[in-house]
C-alpha positions as CSV (number, residue, x, y, z in Angstrom):
1,M,-33.9,8.0,34.9
2,T,-30.9,5.8,34.2
3,D,-27.4,6.9,33.2
4,E,-26.8,3.8,31.1
5,P,-26.9,4.3,27.3
6,V,-29.6,2.4,25.4
7,E,-28.2,-0.2,23.0
8,L,-30.3,0.7,19.9
9,D,-29.0,-2.1,17.8
10,S,-30.6,-4.7,20.1
11,H,-34.0,-3.3,19.2
12,R,-33.6,-3.8,15.5
13,G,-33.8,-7.0,13.5
14,M,-30.7,-9.0,12.4
15,N,-31.0,-7.8,8.8
16,A,-31.0,-4.1,9.9
17,Q,-28.1,-4.7,12.2
18,R,-26.1,-6.5,9.4
19,H,-26.9,-3.7,7.0
20,T,-25.6,-1.1,9.6
21,V,-22.4,-3.1,10.1
22,V,-21.8,-3.4,6.3
23,R,-22.5,0.3,5.8
24,R,-20.0,1.3,8.6
25,R,-17.3,-1.0,7.3
26,L,-17.7,0.3,3.8
27,Q,-17.2,3.8,5.1
28,E,-14.1,2.7,6.9
29,V,-12.7,1.1,3.8
30,K,-13.4,4.2,1.7
31,A,-11.6,6.3,4.3
32,D,-8.7,4.0,4.3
33,Q,-8.5,4.0,0.5
34,A,-8.6,7.8,0.4
35,A,-5.7,7.9,3.0
36,I,-3.7,5.4,1.0
37,R,-4.2,7.4,-2.2
38,I,-3.0,10.6,-0.5
39,R,0.1,8.8,0.9
40,Q,0.8,7.3,-2.6
41,D,0.5,10.7,-4.2
42,D,2.9,12.2,-1.7
43,L,5.4,9.4,-2.3
44,E,5.2,9.8,-6.1
45,M,5.6,13.6,-5.8
46,H,8.7,13.0,-3.6
47,L,10.1,10.4,-6.1
48,H,9.4,12.7,-9.0
49,A,10.7,15.9,-7.3
50,S,14.3,15.4,-8.3
51,P,16.3,12.9,-10.4
52,A,18.0,10.0,-8.6
53,T,21.6,10.7,-7.9
54,T,22.7,7.3,-6.5
55,L,22.2,3.7,-7.5
56,L,20.2,3.2,-4.3
57,E,17.7,5.9,-5.2
58,I,17.4,4.4,-8.7
59,A,16.8,1.0,-7.2
60,A,14.1,2.4,-4.8
61,K,12.3,4.0,-7.7
62,A,12.5,0.9,-9.8
63,K,11.2,-1.2,-6.8
64,Y,8.2,1.1,-6.4
65,L,7.4,0.9,-10.1
66,L,7.7,-2.8,-10.2
67,Q,5.3,-3.1,-7.2
68,L,2.8,-0.9,-8.9
69,F,3.1,-3.0,-12.1
70,A,2.6,-6.1,-10.1
71,S,-0.8,-5.0,-9.1
72,T,-2.0,-4.7,-12.7
73,A,-3.8,-7.2,-14.8
74,E,-0.8,-7.4,-17.2
75,A,1.4,-8.7,-14.4
76,K,-0.9,-11.7,-13.5
77,H,0.8,-14.0,-16.0
78,P,2.9,-16.6,-14.1
79,R,6.1,-15.8,-16.0
80,R,5.7,-12.1,-15.3
81,Q,5.0,-12.8,-11.6
82,D,8.2,-14.8,-11.5
83,L,10.1,-12.1,-13.2
84,I,8.7,-9.4,-10.9
85,A,9.4,-11.5,-7.8
86,S,13.0,-12.2,-8.8
87,S,13.6,-8.6,-9.8
88,L,12.3,-7.4,-6.4
89,K,14.5,-9.9,-4.6
90,E,17.5,-8.7,-6.6
91,I,16.7,-5.0,-5.9
92,D,16.3,-5.8,-2.2
93,A,19.7,-7.5,-2.2
94,L,21.2,-4.5,-3.9
95,L,19.6,-2.1,-1.4
96,N,20.9,-4.2,1.5
97,D,24.5,-4.4,0.1
98,P,26.8,-2.8,2.7
99,K,29.2,-1.8,-0.1
100,L,26.5,0.4,-1.6
101,T,24.9,1.7,1.6
102,Q,28.2,2.8,3.3
103,P,29.6,6.2,2.4
104,Q,32.6,6.0,0.2
105,T,35.9,7.2,1.7
């Protein structure tokens, strides 16, 4: 008797092996998508839990909503893509502005 595991895939045809790989990858993708949905729901509950009290919080919420909109069919028009890209760039500049991120004294 040998202690080495038997490689079962090598005993099957190429089509069966390919089918197995595709099936496994599909399961991995489904699991990843489920995890992303859970994290997205958590983020949305956090963003919705209380109203924004600072300009930075408002900008973060607006950025999230713009990114969501960017993934829709309505946002695929080139003019809208340009508008979304420029708006996200402006929001990032706002979020990185030291005057807004430092506590006021």
